[in-house]
Residue frames as a rotation matrix with the C-alpha (Angstrom) as fourth column:
MET 1
0.567 0.823 0.032 96.15
0.054 0.001 -0.999 137.40
-0.822 0.568 -0.044 77.39
LYS 2
0.498 -0.444 -0.745 98.95
-0.848 -0.432 -0.309 138.48
-0.184 0.785 -0.591 75.02
LYS 3
-0.604 -0.736 0.305 100.81
-0.670 0.677 0.305 135.23
-0.431 -0.020 -0.902 75.64
THR 4
-0.145 0.650 0.746 97.68
0.200 0.758 -0.621 133.26
-0.969 0.059 -0.239 74.83
ALA 5
0.784 0.459 -0.417 97.13
-0.239 -0.397 -0.886 135.29
-0.573 0.795 -0.202 71.65
ALA 6
0.066 -0.856 -0.513 100.74
-0.987 -0.132 0.094 134.80
-0.149 0.500 -0.853 70.60
LEU 7
-0.673 -0.276 0.686 100.51
-0.308 0.948 0.079 131.06
-0.672 -0.158 -0.723 71.26
ALA 8
0.188 0.843 0.504 97.27
0.331 0.429 -0.840 130.74
-0.925 0.325 -0.199 69.36
ALA 9
0.587 0.073 -0.806 98.55
-0.551 -0.694 -0.464 132.91
-0.594 0.716 -0.367 66.55
GLY 10
0.134 -0.626 -0.768 101.32
-0.933 0.182 -0.311 130.66
0.335 0.758 -0.560 65.34
LEU 11
0.983 0.003 0.183 101.94
-0.057 0.956 0.286 126.97
-0.174 -0.292 0.940 65.29
VAL 12
0.381 -0.921 -0.077 105.63
-0.915 -0.364 -0.177 126.93
0.135 0.137 -0.981 65.97
LEU 13
-0.529 -0.835 0.151 107.92
-0.845 0.535 0.002 123.98
-0.082 -0.126 -0.989 65.49
LEU 14
0.538 0.642 0.545 105.57
-0.408 0.765 -0.499 121.45
-0.738 0.046 0.674 64.01
GLY 15
-0.582 -0.787 0.205 107.54
-0.232 0.403 0.886 118.92
-0.779 0.468 -0.417 62.01
CYS 16
0.616 0.786 0.048 106.41
-0.200 0.215 -0.956 118.32
-0.762 0.579 0.289 58.48
GLY 17
0.179 -0.508 -0.842 107.55
-0.975 -0.206 -0.083 117.20
-0.131 0.836 -0.532 55.08
THR 18
0.892 0.178 0.414 108.16
-0.147 0.983 -0.107 113.95
-0.427 0.034 0.904 53.38
ALA 19
0.681 -0.704 0.201 111.25
0.540 0.297 -0.788 114.48
0.494 0.645 0.582 51.22
ARG 20
0.754 -0.499 0.427 114.20
-0.637 -0.716 0.286 115.28
0.163 -0.488 -0.857 53.43
ALA 21
-0.191 -0.892 -0.410 117.57
-0.510 0.447 -0.735 114.02
0.839 0.069 -0.540 54.42
PRO 22
0.388 0.352 -0.852 117.43
0.441 0.740 0.507 111.21
0.809 -0.573 0.131 56.99
GLY 23
-0.047 -0.362 -0.931 117.69
0.998 0.016 -0.056 112.53
0.035 -0.932 0.361 60.52
LYS 24
-0.964 -0.262 -0.046 117.10
0.261 -0.965 0.024 116.15
-0.050 0.011 0.999 59.46
PRO 25
-0.196 0.975 -0.106 113.65
0.848 0.114 -0.517 117.31
-0.492 -0.191 -0.850 60.52
ARG 26
-0.591 0.209 0.779 111.56
0.413 -0.752 0.514 119.93
0.693 0.626 0.358 58.74
ILE 27
-0.585 0.358 -0.727 110.11
0.672 -0.287 -0.682 122.52
-0.453 -0.888 -0.073 61.06
ALA 28
-0.202 0.611 0.765 107.01
0.733 -0.423 0.532 124.48
0.649 0.669 -0.363 60.13
LEU 29
-0.770 0.081 -0.632 106.29
0.398 -0.713 -0.577 127.98
-0.498 -0.697 0.517 61.42
VAL 30
-0.273 0.786 0.554 102.70
0.814 -0.118 0.568 128.97
0.512 0.606 -0.608 60.59
MET 31
-0.908 -0.165 -0.386 101.99
0.353 -0.795 -0.493 132.60
-0.226 -0.583 0.780 61.36
LYS 32
-0.053 0.981 -0.185 98.66
0.701 -0.095 -0.706 134.31
-0.711 -0.167 -0.683 61.82
SER 33
0.930 0.368 0.001 99.59
0.274 -0.692 -0.668 137.31
-0.245 0.621 -0.744 59.67
LEU 34
0.043 -0.938 0.345 102.52
0.999 0.038 -0.021 138.33
0.007 0.345 0.938 57.55
ALA 35
0.217 0.128 0.968 101.37
0.364 -0.930 0.041 141.96
0.906 0.344 -0.248 57.77
ASN 36
0.979 0.187 0.085 101.85
-0.022 -0.318 0.948 142.15
0.204 -0.929 -0.307 61.55
GLU 37
0.320 -0.926 0.202 105.30
-0.697 -0.374 -0.611 143.31
0.641 0.055 -0.765 62.68
PHE 38
0.204 -0.209 0.957 105.36
-0.866 0.417 0.275 140.83
-0.456 -0.885 -0.096 65.57
PHE 39
0.755 0.141 0.640 104.99
0.071 0.953 -0.293 137.85
-0.652 0.267 0.710 63.23
LYS 40
0.859 -0.512 0.002 107.47
-0.116 -0.197 -0.974 139.34
0.499 0.836 -0.229 60.75
THR 41
0.143 -0.803 0.578 110.03
-0.961 -0.252 -0.113 139.60
0.237 -0.539 -0.808 63.61
MET 42
0.376 0.073 0.924 109.21
-0.514 0.846 0.142 136.01
-0.771 -0.528 0.356 64.59
GLU 43
0.967 0.008 0.254 109.80
0.199 0.598 -0.776 134.82
-0.158 0.801 0.577 61.04
ASP 44
0.587 -0.802 0.113 113.08
-0.476 -0.455 -0.752 136.78
0.654 0.388 -0.649 60.73
GLY 45
0.066 -0.556 0.829 114.35
-0.978 0.128 0.164 135.28
-0.197 -0.821 -0.535 64.01
ALA 46
0.589 0.213 0.780 113.38
-0.191 0.974 -0.122 131.77
-0.786 -0.077 0.614 62.95
ARG 47
0.967 -0.246 0.069 115.08
0.116 0.179 -0.977 132.15
0.228 0.953 0.201 59.56
ALA 48
0.349 -0.880 0.322 118.22
-0.795 -0.460 -0.395 133.54
0.496 -0.118 -0.860 61.19
HIS 49
0.149 -0.230 0.962 118.33
-0.774 0.578 0.259 130.61
-0.615 -0.783 -0.092 63.62
GLN 50
0.825 0.215 0.523 117.78
0.094 0.860 -0.502 128.10
-0.558 0.463 0.689 60.82
GLN 51
0.822 -0.569 -0.037 120.56
-0.192 -0.215 -0.958 129.65
0.537 0.794 -0.286 58.68
ALA 52
0.069 -0.814 0.576 122.95
-0.974 -0.179 -0.137 129.43
0.215 -0.552 -0.806 61.65
ASN 53
-0.336 -0.108 0.936 121.89
-0.543 0.834 -0.099 125.80
-0.769 -0.542 -0.339 62.16
ALA 54
0.129 0.457 -0.880 121.26
-0.991 0.033 -0.128 124.70
-0.029 0.889 0.457 58.57
ALA 55
-0.623 -0.416 -0.662 122.73
-0.472 0.875 -0.106 121.24
0.624 0.247 -0.742 59.16
GLU 56
-0.937 0.242 0.253 120.29
-0.144 0.393 -0.908 120.64
-0.320 -0.887 -0.334 62.03
TYR 57
-0.189 0.952 0.241 116.87
0.607 0.306 -0.733 121.24
-0.772 0.008 -0.636 60.39
GLU 58
-0.769 0.118 0.628 114.93
0.520 -0.456 0.722 122.73
0.371 0.882 0.290 57.49
LEU 59
-0.638 0.561 -0.528 112.50
0.186 -0.553 -0.812 125.61
-0.748 -0.616 0.248 58.07
LEU 60
-0.546 0.605 0.580 109.17
0.700 -0.051 0.712 126.10
0.460 0.795 -0.396 56.33
ALA 61
-0.741 0.289 -0.607 107.74
0.272 -0.697 -0.664 129.49
-0.615 -0.656 0.437 57.23
SER 62
-0.643 0.603 0.472 104.28
0.500 -0.136 0.855 130.44
0.580 0.786 -0.214 56.00
GLY 63
-0.603 0.538 -0.589 101.45
0.410 -0.424 -0.807 132.71
-0.684 -0.728 0.035 56.90
ILE 64
0.104 0.708 0.698 98.63
0.992 -0.125 -0.021 134.70
0.072 0.695 -0.715 55.42
LYS 65
-0.643 -0.415 0.644 98.51
0.484 -0.871 -0.078 138.39
0.594 0.262 0.761 54.50
ASP 66
-0.270 0.644 0.716 95.33
-0.591 -0.698 0.406 139.25
0.761 -0.313 0.569 56.38
GLU 67
-0.979 -0.188 0.078 94.81
-0.171 0.556 -0.813 138.01
0.109 -0.809 -0.577 59.92
GLN 68
-0.235 0.967 0.101 91.05
-0.801 -0.134 -0.584 138.14
-0.551 -0.218 0.806 59.33
ASP 69
0.088 0.198 -0.976 91.39
-0.844 0.535 0.032 135.29
0.529 0.821 0.214 56.79
VAL 70
0.039 0.002 0.999 90.55
-0.834 0.551 0.031 132.52
-0.551 -0.834 0.023 59.20
ALA 71
0.921 0.337 0.195 89.90
-0.168 0.796 -0.581 130.04
-0.352 0.502 0.790 56.39
GLY 72
0.591 -0.782 -0.198 93.42
-0.370 -0.045 -0.928 130.68
0.717 0.622 -0.316 55.09
GLN 73
-0.170 -0.646 0.744 94.86
-0.976 0.004 -0.220 130.09
0.139 -0.764 -0.630 58.52
VAL 74
0.400 0.425 0.812 92.98
-0.559 0.815 -0.152 126.84
-0.726 -0.393 0.564 58.86
ARG 75
0.975 -0.042 -0.218 94.12
-0.174 0.465 -0.868 125.74
0.137 0.884 0.446 55.40
LEU 76
0.172 -0.985 0.018 97.80
-0.674 -0.131 -0.727 126.28
0.718 0.113 -0.687 56.33
VAL 77
-0.230 -0.196 0.953 97.42
-0.928 0.338 -0.155 124.41
-0.292 -0.920 -0.260 59.58
GLU 78
0.713 0.576 0.400 95.61
-0.403 0.803 -0.439 121.54
-0.574 0.152 0.804 57.83
GLN 79
0.734 -0.510 -0.448 98.48
-0.388 0.227 -0.893 121.27
0.557 0.830 -0.031 55.34
VAL 80
-0.313 -0.870 0.380 100.97
-0.841 0.069 -0.536 120.83
0.440 -0.488 -0.754 58.21
ILE 81
-0.056 0.366 0.929 98.72
-0.758 0.590 -0.279 118.32
-0.650 -0.719 0.244 59.96
ALA 82
0.891 0.431 -0.141 98.09
-0.408 0.626 -0.665 116.38
-0.198 0.650 0.734 56.77
ASP 83
0.227 -0.893 -0.388 101.83
-0.725 0.111 -0.680 116.00
0.650 0.436 -0.622 56.36
ARG 84
-0.317 -0.307 0.897 101.91
-0.883 0.441 -0.161 113.91
-0.347 -0.843 -0.411 59.53
VAL 85
0.673 0.633 0.384 99.80
-0.408 0.750 -0.521 111.36
-0.617 0.194 0.762 57.70
SER 86
0.801 -0.407 -0.438 102.50
-0.367 0.243 -0.898 111.04
0.472 0.880 0.045 55.04
ALA 87
-0.202 -0.901 0.383 104.99
-0.914 0.033 -0.405 110.30
0.352 -0.432 -0.830 57.83
LEU 88
-0.048 0.272 0.961 103.03
-0.649 0.723 -0.237 107.21
-0.760 -0.635 0.142 58.85
GLY 89
0.249 0.177 -0.952 103.06
-0.878 0.457 -0.145 103.96
0.409 0.872 0.269 56.95
HIS 90
-0.193 -0.236 0.952 102.69
-0.712 0.702 0.030 100.53
-0.675 -0.672 -0.303 58.50
ARG 91
0.247 0.238 -0.939 102.98
-0.888 0.445 -0.121 97.30
0.389 0.864 0.321 56.58
VAL 92
0.212 -0.192 0.958 102.94
-0.466 0.842 0.272 93.57
-0.859 -0.504 0.089 57.19
HIS 93
0.700 -0.042 -0.713 104.88
-0.688 0.230 -0.689 91.63
0.193 0.972 0.132 54.52
ASN 94
0.369 -0.578 -0.728 106.73
-0.124 0.746 -0.655 88.30
0.921 0.332 0.203 54.37
GLY 95
0.394 -0.164 -0.904 106.87
0.778 0.584 0.233 87.80
0.490 -0.795 0.357 58.11
TRP 96
-0.717 -0.668 -0.199 107.86
0.685 -0.622 -0.379 91.36
0.129 -0.408 0.904 58.94
LEU 97
0.577 0.789 -0.211 105.94
0.815 -0.575 0.075 94.22
-0.062 -0.216 -0.975 60.53
VAL 98
-0.569 -0.718 0.400 107.27
0.738 -0.661 -0.135 97.61
0.362 0.219 0.906 59.36
ILE 99
0.466 0.677 -0.569 106.26
0.868 -0.473 0.148 100.57
-0.169 -0.563 -0.809 61.51
ARG 100
-0.504 -0.597 0.624 106.78
0.652 -0.737 -0.179 104.21
0.567 0.316 0.760 60.62
ALA 101
0.582 0.674 -0.454 106.08
0.812 -0.451 0.372 107.12
0.046 -0.585 -0.810 62.93
GLY 102
-0.171 -0.649 -0.741 107.11
0.738 -0.583 0.340 110.63
-0.652 -0.489 0.579 63.74
SER 103
0.852 0.400 0.337 106.67
0.523 -0.665 -0.533 114.13
0.011 0.630 -0.776 62.37
VAL 104
0.774 -0.633 0.004 109.67
-0.625 -0.763 0.164 115.97
-0.100 -0.130 -0.986 63.69
GLU 105
-0.426 -0.885 0.188 111.85
-0.838 0.465 0.285 112.92
-0.340 -0.037 -0.940 64.18
ARG 106
0.459 0.599 -0.656 110.95
-0.822 0.566 -0.058 110.08
0.337 0.566 0.752 61.84
ARG 107
-0.416 -0.527 0.741 111.43
-0.752 0.658 0.046 106.48
-0.511 -0.538 -0.670 62.91
ARG 108
0.325 0.462 -0.825 111.11
-0.788 0.615 0.033 103.11
0.523 0.639 0.564 61.18
ASP 109
-0.299 -0.355 0.886 111.05
-0.776 0.630 -0.009 99.84
-0.555 -0.691 -0.464 63.11
CYS 110
0.021 0.243 -0.970 111.08
-0.754 0.641 0.144 96.38
0.657 0.728 0.196 61.50
LEU 111
-0.178 0.014 0.984 109.86
-0.855 0.493 -0.162 93.47
-0.487 -0.870 -0.076 63.63
ALA 112
-0.858 0.023 -0.513 109.86
-0.222 0.884 0.410 89.80
0.464 0.466 -0.754 62.79
THR 113
-0.003 0.974 0.228 106.20
-0.779 -0.145 0.611 88.89
0.628 -0.176 0.759 63.29
ALA 114
0.253 0.041 -0.967 107.21
0.277 0.954 0.112 85.63
0.927 -0.296 0.230 64.97
GLY 115
-0.695 -0.639 -0.329 108.63
0.517 -0.127 -0.847 87.69
0.499 -0.759 0.418 67.84
ILE 116
-0.512 0.576 0.637 105.38
-0.609 -0.767 0.204 89.47
0.605 -0.284 0.744 68.65
ILE 117
-0.908 0.068 -0.414 103.91
0.302 0.791 -0.532 88.06
0.292 -0.608 -0.738 71.83
SER 118
-0.198 0.919 -0.341 100.83
0.866 0.001 -0.499 90.22
-0.458 -0.394 -0.797 72.34
TRP 119
-0.584 0.156 0.797 98.78
0.494 -0.710 0.501 93.09
0.644 0.686 0.338 70.96
THR 120
-0.351 0.510 -0.785 97.07
0.718 -0.392 -0.575 96.05
-0.601 -0.766 -0.229 72.70
VAL 121
-0.185 0.347 0.919 94.71
0.740 -0.566 0.363 98.63
0.646 0.748 -0.152 71.22
ARG 122
-0.410 0.051 -0.911 94.61
0.704 -0.617 -0.351 102.12
-0.580 -0.785 0.217 72.66
GLN 123
-0.161 0.422 0.892 92.48
0.796 -0.479 0.371 105.05
0.583 0.770 -0.259 71.62
SER 124
-0.889 -0.124 -0.441 92.58
0.360 -0.785 -0.504 108.64
-0.284 -0.607 0.742 72.83
PRO 125
0.081 0.951 -0.299 89.44
0.393 -0.307 -0.867 110.79
-0.916 -0.047 -0.399 72.67
PHE 126
0.016 -0.142 -0.990 90.92
-0.708 -0.701 0.089 112.51
-0.706 0.699 -0.112 69.61
GLN 127
-0.921 -0.359 -0.151 91.59
-0.368 0.675 0.640 109.20
-0.128 0.645 -0.754 67.93
ARG 128
-0.521 0.803 0.290 88.03
0.563 0.578 -0.590 108.04
-0.641 -0.144 -0.754 68.68
ARG 129
0.289 0.644 -0.709 86.71
-0.098 -0.717 -0.691 111.12
-0.952 0.269 -0.144 66.96
ALA 130
-0.097 -0.436 -0.895 88.96
-0.937 -0.263 0.230 110.52
-0.335 0.860 -0.384 63.98
LYS 131
0.849 0.518 0.104 88.07
-0.479 0.838 -0.260 106.80
-0.222 0.171 0.960 63.96
VAL 132
0.262 -0.837 -0.481 91.68
-0.314 0.397 -0.863 105.65
0.913 0.377 -0.158 64.32
ALA 133
0.980 -0.001 0.199 93.59
-0.189 0.314 0.930 103.79
-0.064 -0.949 0.308 67.07
THR 134
0.014 -0.999 -0.035 97.06
-0.973 -0.006 -0.233 102.93
0.232 0.037 -0.972 68.18
LEU 135
0.932 0.165 -0.323 97.91
-0.145 0.986 0.085 99.25
0.332 -0.032 0.943 67.89
VAL 136
0.242 -0.866 0.438 100.81
-0.968 -0.187 0.167 98.20
-0.063 -0.464 -0.883 70.15
ALA 137
0.672 -0.183 -0.717 102.86
-0.085 0.943 -0.320 95.13
0.735 0.277 0.619 69.32
ALA 138
0.619 -0.465 0.634 104.69
-0.747 -0.097 0.658 93.72
-0.244 -0.880 -0.407 72.36
THR 139
0.531 -0.554 -0.642 107.91
-0.148 0.685 -0.714 91.75
0.834 0.474 0.281 72.09
ALA 140
0.899 -0.289 -0.328 110.37
0.419 0.356 0.835 90.19
-0.125 -0.889 0.442 74.53
ALA 141
-0.089 -0.990 0.110 113.28
0.954 -0.053 0.294 91.98
-0.285 0.131 0.949 72.87
GLY 142
-0.381 -0.151 0.912 114.25
0.648 -0.748 0.147 95.45
0.660 0.647 0.382 71.78
ILE 143
-0.855 0.087 0.512 112.22
-0.326 -0.857 -0.399 98.32
0.404 -0.507 0.761 73.23
LYS 144
-0.906 0.415 0.080 109.46
0.246 0.672 -0.699 95.83
-0.344 -0.614 -0.711 74.17
ARG 145
0.141 0.990 -0.014 106.52
0.569 -0.092 -0.817 97.84
-0.810 0.107 -0.576 72.74
TYR 146
-0.903 -0.403 0.146 106.12
0.318 -0.402 0.859 99.08
-0.288 0.822 0.491 69.21
PRO 147
-0.110 0.938 -0.329 103.11
0.174 -0.308 -0.935 101.38
-0.979 -0.160 -0.129 68.55
LEU 148
-0.678 0.127 0.724 101.42
0.726 -0.038 0.686 101.52
0.115 0.991 -0.066 65.16
ILE 149
-0.664 0.372 -0.649 99.91
0.146 -0.787 -0.600 105.00
-0.734 -0.493 0.468 65.39
ASP 150
-0.244 0.705 -0.667 96.59
-0.656 -0.626 -0.422 106.00
-0.715 0.334 0.615 63.79
VAL 151
-0.994 0.065 0.089 95.48
0.107 0.780 0.617 102.72
-0.029 0.623 -0.782 62.25
PRO 152
-0.413 0.910 0.026 91.87
-0.671 -0.323 0.667 102.96
0.615 0.258 0.745 61.00
GLU 153
-0.436 0.210 0.875 89.77
-0.828 0.287 -0.481 101.53
-0.352 -0.935 0.049 63.84
ASP 154
0.670 0.740 0.064 87.93
-0.657 0.631 -0.414 99.07
-0.346 0.235 0.908 61.59
LEU 155
0.651 -0.493 -0.578 91.29
-0.289 0.543 -0.789 97.56
0.702 0.680 0.211 60.48
VAL 156
0.163 -0.656 0.737 93.13
-0.978 -0.205 0.035 97.41
0.128 -0.727 -0.675 63.83
TRP 157
0.229 -0.034 0.973 92.50
-0.525 0.837 0.153 93.72
-0.820 -0.546 0.174 64.62
ALA 158
0.987 0.090 0.134 92.82
0.068 0.520 -0.852 92.71
-0.146 0.850 0.507 60.96
VAL 159
0.459 -0.888 0.025 96.34
-0.618 -0.339 -0.710 94.16
0.639 0.310 -0.704 60.90
ALA 160
-0.087 -0.478 0.874 97.19
-0.954 0.293 0.065 92.29
-0.287 -0.828 -0.482 64.12
ALA 161
0.586 0.397 0.706 95.69
-0.235 0.917 -0.322 89.09
-0.776 0.023 0.630 62.69
GLU 162
0.941 -0.282 -0.186 97.73
-0.154 0.131 -0.979 89.45
0.301 0.950 0.080 59.49
ALA 163
0.073 -0.966 0.250 100.94
-0.810 -0.203 -0.549 89.79
0.581 -0.162 -0.797 61.49
SER 164
-0.832 -0.273 0.484 100.03
-0.533 0.638 -0.556 87.16
-0.157 -0.720 -0.676 64.08
PRO 165
-0.516 0.665 -0.541 97.64
-0.320 0.436 0.841 84.52
0.795 0.607 -0.012 62.74
TRP 166
-0.661 0.257 -0.705 96.78
0.682 0.597 -0.422 83.36
0.313 -0.760 -0.570 66.31
VAL 167
-0.875 0.373 -0.310 94.97
-0.141 -0.808 -0.572 86.71
-0.464 -0.457 0.759 66.75
ALA 168
-0.677 0.628 -0.383 92.42
-0.533 -0.060 0.844 85.68
0.507 0.776 0.376 64.08
ASP 169
-0.399 0.506 -0.764 90.93
0.493 0.822 0.287 83.22
0.773 -0.262 -0.577 66.55
SER 170
-0.916 0.014 -0.401 90.31
0.356 -0.432 -0.829 85.97
-0.185 -0.902 0.391 69.07
ILE 171
0.062 0.998 0.024 86.77
0.963 -0.054 -0.264 87.30
-0.262 0.040 -0.964 69.63
TRP 172
0.239 -0.011 -0.971 88.19
0.159 -0.986 0.050 90.79
-0.958 -0.167 -0.234 69.11
ALA 173
-0.777 -0.624 0.085 89.52
0.153 -0.056 0.987 90.16
-0.611 0.779 0.139 65.59
VAL 174
0.069 0.753 -0.654 87.50
-0.707 -0.425 -0.565 91.61
-0.704 0.501 0.504 62.73
ARG 175
-0.414 -0.161 0.896 86.49
0.310 0.900 0.305 88.86
-0.856 0.404 -0.323 60.35
């Protein structure tokens, strides 16, 4: 029970942030209460580790003063989650598909659209609820599959059709 409470109490090691040095992740530690000694010790340990490893990552520690402030806890978690959105950014331009992904470790892939040989759409139950999907571009080179994460579901086939005009003739493409 205590392990479950501790796990539920803090979201540890969620990557966040948009302005950072390339290759250096930002790690968020969201604590249930800053008044509780357990969480204070957790924060002190995390800060000590980050200081000893400052070249490896940045630490963002936050929490609320009163553990009864559930709305405050939700607000902090939503801020961390919303940051993931700023890590995404997909674009089709001048024959190139640019794909960005990652929260802890950011990645950008650039594909020549002429090299895309097929498209697949995948949707988890969570993505269905959020009305987004993962669009996967397949190629014969590189890592073979390049996922565009969390594309609005009503734009998925339009994005594929913009990158690969032959998709526009498909019955699945949104016109």
